[in-house]
N, C-alpha and C positions, 0 to 999 in steps of 0.2 A: 504494500500500500504506500502511495506517495505521501511524504511528509509535507503537510501544508503549512505555510507561514501565515500567521494571523497578526495583523497590525495591532499594536497596543496603544491606547490613548487616542486623543483627538488630533487628527492630521491638521486641521485648521489651527489649533492652538500651537502645535509644534512649528508650523510654517510662520505664524505670526511672531512667535518668540524669536526665531532665526531672523526674520525680516527686520524686527526692531534692533537686534544686535548688529546686523550688517549695516543698517541705516545709520546707527550711532557711529560705527567705524568710519563710514564714508563722510558723514557730517563733520567729524573731527578734522578731516583733511580739507574740507570745503570751508571751514570757519573763516579762514583768512581771506578767502575770495568773496565772501559775503553772500553765498548761496547755500542752499541745502541740496543734497543729492537729488531729491525729487524735482527741484527747480532746474538743476543742470540737465537732467534727463529730458524734461519737457522742452527746455531751450534747445537742446541738441536735436530733438526730433523736428522742431520748427526750422532750425538751420538746414537740416538735411532735406526736409519735405516741403518747406514753405515756398511761397505763400500757399496756405492750405486752409480749407474750410474746417471749422472746429469739429463738425461731425466726423469728418474723415480722420482728423488727428486723434479724436477720442477712440475711434475704431482701431487705428494703428497701435495705440498705446494700451488697448484693452481697458479703457476707463469709461465711466458713464459721463454723459454730457454735463451734468451739473457739477460733478467733481472737477472736470476739466475747466469749466468756466471759473470756478472758485480758484483754481490753481493758476490760471492765466492772469488774473487780476494783479497780484503783486509784481509779476514780471513786466506787465504793462506799466504799472505805476513807477517801476524803476527805470523805465525807458528802454527796456531790452526787447520788447515786442510791441507791435502795433496790432490792433484789432480794428480793421476797417471794412468798408463796404465791399461786397462781393459782386458777382455777375448780375444779380438782381436785387431788388429792394429788401428781400427777406434773407438774403445770405450774407455771411461775413467771411473775411479772410484774415488769418493770423500770419504775420510776417515778422521777420527779425529786423531790428534796426542795426545801424552801424555799431552803436554801443553794445547791442546784444551780440553781434558777431565777435567783437573784441572780448567781451566778458566770457563767451563760450570758449574761445581759444585759451584764455587765461585759466578758466575752470577745467579745461581738458587736462592741463598739467596736474591739477589737484586730483582729478579722477585717476590719472595714470599712477600717481604715487599711492593712492588708496588701493587701487587694484593690485599693484605689485606687493604692497604690504599684506593684503588679504591672502594673496597667493602664497606668500612666504609663511604666513601664520597657519593656514589650513593645508598647504601643500598643493602645488600646481595640478597634480594628478587628481586629487580630491575635488578641486574646483572644476576641472574639466569634466569629471564624472557627474558632478552636481549640475553643471550646465546641460549635459546630455539628458540627464533624468528630468530636469525642469522642462526642457524643450519637448521631450516626449509626453510629459504630463499636460503641457499647454496644448499640444496637438490633439491629445485625447479629449480634452475638455472644450476645445474651441467650438463655438456655436452652441454651447450648453449653458447659456446665461441663466436659465431658470434653475440650474442644479439638477435637472432631470436627465435621465439617460435618454437621449434622442432616439436610440435604437429600440428601446423598450416599447412593447406594443400594448 
């Protein structure tokens, strides 16, 4: 008989604990840049994809629209992003300012230092394995916003 593995505890709790710890690690490196890791991630996505509609940005980042709107406001207030008119009266476009491009380049150095320090602390092989596992889990859950198994009948 095959020996089955049964997860112990709450997966959500464990992921949130790890996420908070990793966020604190990155935020330590970002403190002197004046951003948080979450802000850097959002800014970097706009640099890479922008100008972009908020709905498309939210989808790319796996965020809901209200969370994205709340997270865009401080970056806009800092002059790093603009939120302007889109193709029609109902649409908006998010774009990076020159100041935002400069801040993202500066913050990239903090990200690189944080990533290298995390790799050293956890081990590069463990980090690579974690990335593979997370990517596979994201792929399995993609499109399952309600938390229901889309394949279940």
